[in-house]
C-alpha positions in Angstrom: 0.6 -18.6 -5.3 -1.6 -16.2 -3.8 -5.4 -16.0 -4.9 -6.9 -12.9 -4.4 -10.4 -11.8 -5.4 -11.4 -8.8 -6.3 -14.9 -7.2 -5.8 -16.8 -3.5 -6.2 -19.8 -2.8 -3.7 -21.9 0.1 -5.0 -23.7 1.1 -1.8 -20.4 0.9 0.4 -18.4 2.7 -3.2 -15.5 0.4 -1.8 -13.5 -2.1 -2.9 -12.8 -5.4 -1.1 -10.1 -7.7 -1.4 -10.4 -11.6 -0.7 -6.5 -13.2 0.2 -8.1 -17.4 -0.2 -4.8 -18.6 1.3 -6.2 -16.6 4.6 -9.7 -16.3 4.4 -9.1 -12.6 4.9 -11.4 -9.9 3.5 -10.4 -6.0 3.7 -12.4 -3.5 2.5 -10.3 -0.1 0.3 -11.6 3.5 0.3 -10.6 6.0 -3.0 -8.1 7.2 -1.0 -6.8 3.5 -0.7 -6.8 2.5 -4.2 -5.2 5.9 -4.5 -2.5 5.3 -2.8 -2.2 1.7 -4.9 -2.2 3.9 -8.2 -0.2 6.9 -7.4 2.5 5.9 -5.2 2.3 2.0 -5.0 2.2 1.4 -8.7 5.4 4.3 -9.6 6.9 2.6 -6.9 7.0 -0.9 -8.6 7.3 0.4 -11.4 11.0 1.9 -10.7 11.9 -1.7 -9.1 11.4 -2.9 -12.9 15.2 -4.6 -13.0 16.8 -4.4 -16.7 17.7 -0.8 -16.2 21.4 -1.9 -18.1 19.4 -2.3 -21.4 18.5 1.6 -20.9 14.9 1.2 -21.5 12.4 3.4 -19.3 10.9 2.1 -16.5 8.3 1.8 -17.7 9.1 0.1 -20.6 10.5 -2.2 -19.0 7.5 -2.6 -17.2 5.2 -3.2 -20.0 7.8 -6.1 -20.6 7.7 -7.5 -17.7 4.0 -7.5 -17.4 2.9 -8.9 -20.7 5.2 -11.6 -20.1 3.0 -12.0 -16.5 -0.1 -12.9 -17.8 0.6 -14.3 -20.9 4.1 -16.7 -20.7 3.8 -19.6 -18.5 6.8 -21.2 -17.2 7.9 -25.1 -17.6 6.3 -26.7 -14.8 3.2 -23.5 -14.2 0.1 -22.9 -14.5 -1.2 -20.3 -16.5 -2.2 -17.4 -14.8 -6.3 -17.6 -13.9 -8.0 -13.8 -14.8 -11.4 -14.2 -14.3 -14.0 -11.7 -13.7 -16.9 -12.9 -12.3 -19.9 -11.5 -9.3 -18.3 -12.9 -6.2 -20.3 -11.2 -3.5 -17.6 -11.1 0.0 -20.5 -12.5 2.8 -22.5 -11.9 5.3 -20.5 -11.8 8.0 -17.9 -9.7 5.8 -18.9 -6.0 7.7 -18.2 -2.5 5.6 -15.5 -1.7 8.7 -15.1 -5.0 10.1 -12.0 -5.3 8.3 -11.5 -1.5 6.3 -7.9 -0.5 5.2 -6.2 1.8 6.7 -3.0 2.0 5.8 -0.6 0.7 3.1 2.4 0.0 3.4 4.1 -2.1 1.0 7.9 -3.2 0.4 9.1 -3.3 -3.1 12.2 -5.1 -5.0 13.2 -6.7 -7.9 12.2 -9.9 -6.7 8.9 -9.2 -4.9 7.0 -6.5 -3.4 5.6 -6.8 0.0 2.3 -4.9 1.4 0.9 -4.8 4.5 -2.8 -3.2 4.9 -3.6 -2.4 8.2 -7.4 -2.4 9.4 -9.2 -1.6 13.1 -8.2 -5.7 13.6 -4.4 -6.0 13.2 -2.3 -6.1 9.1 -3.3 -8.1 6.9 0.0 -9.3 4.9 -0.2 -10.0 1.2 3.5 -11.7 -0.1 3.7 -12.1 -4.0 6.2 -12.2 -6.6 6.5 -9.6 -9.0 4.7 -11.8 -11.7 2.0 -12.2 -8.9 2.0 -8.0 -8.1 1.0 -8.0 -11.6 -1.4 -10.0 -12.1 -3.0 -8.6 -8.4 -2.7 -4.9 -10.6 -4.5 -6.1 -13.5 -7.0 -7.7 -11.2 -7.5 -4.9 -9.6 -7.7 -2.4 -12.6 -10.3 -4.4 -13.6 -12.9 -3.7 -10.7 -11.8 0.1 -10.8 -13.7 -0.1 -14.3 -16.5 -1.4 -12.6 -16.4 1.4 -10.1 -16.0 3.7 -12.2 -13.7 6.2 -9.4 -12.6 8.8 -11.3 -8.8 8.3 -9.8 -5.7 11.0 -9.3 -3.4 9.2 -11.3 -4.0 7.5 -14.5 -3.1 4.2 -14.6 0.0 3.6 -17.0 -0.7 2.9 -19.9 1.3 -1.0 -19.8 -1.9 -1.4 -17.0 -5.0 -0.4 -19.2 -3.5 -2.9 -22.3 -6.4 -5.9 -20.8 -5.8 -10.0 -20.1 -5.8 -10.8 -23.6 -2.4 -11.3 -26.1 -2.4 -8.6 -28.9 -3.5 -11.0 -31.8 -6.3 -12.5 -29.6 -7.4 -8.9 -28.7 -8.0 -8.2 -32.2 -10.0 -10.2 -33.1 -12.3 -9.4 -30.0 -11.5 -5.4 -31.2 -12.7 -6.3 -34.9 -16.6 -5.7 -35.7 -18.5 -8.0 -36.7 -19.8 -8.0 -40.4 -22.8 -6.7 -41.8 -24.1 -10.3 -43.3 -24.0 -11.6 -40.1 -27.9 -11.9 -40.4 -28.6 -12.9 -43.8 -28.0 -16.7 -43.1 
């Protein structure tokens, strides 16, 4: 499984992505992220399997997303999505690996993303489950960046990473008498 870390640099007003297995990092501008959130995400959603059941692509993607975040296949470890404050590294200049173009190939089984940079392409191959986790990580950093992107995120991607039962507990207001002990 591919491990990626995302971060936001307020000084650069860019998102960075590190692919740990490749020991490579790339910087993403608002325009590149808008491309990911727009056409790339739409193609990913449209390729979600199960169309013979009659559900819309968005509904199928929502179900697949929920399963990707919360279901563990036998013999596999649970998905890990963590927020943190990891810096990109001192040797990683903002122009060193600036993404100039993103191309994708999406199927019902996998996604291949190519991030073109001045120093050469960075290839990212992911299963559909891995891609759901990747999108969720990107969205977590987008919330920090507070970019007003032209495309709204699909509802299924903004749902959060906790199962619904736990999310209800987190969202529940604290009792008024909490300080009275």
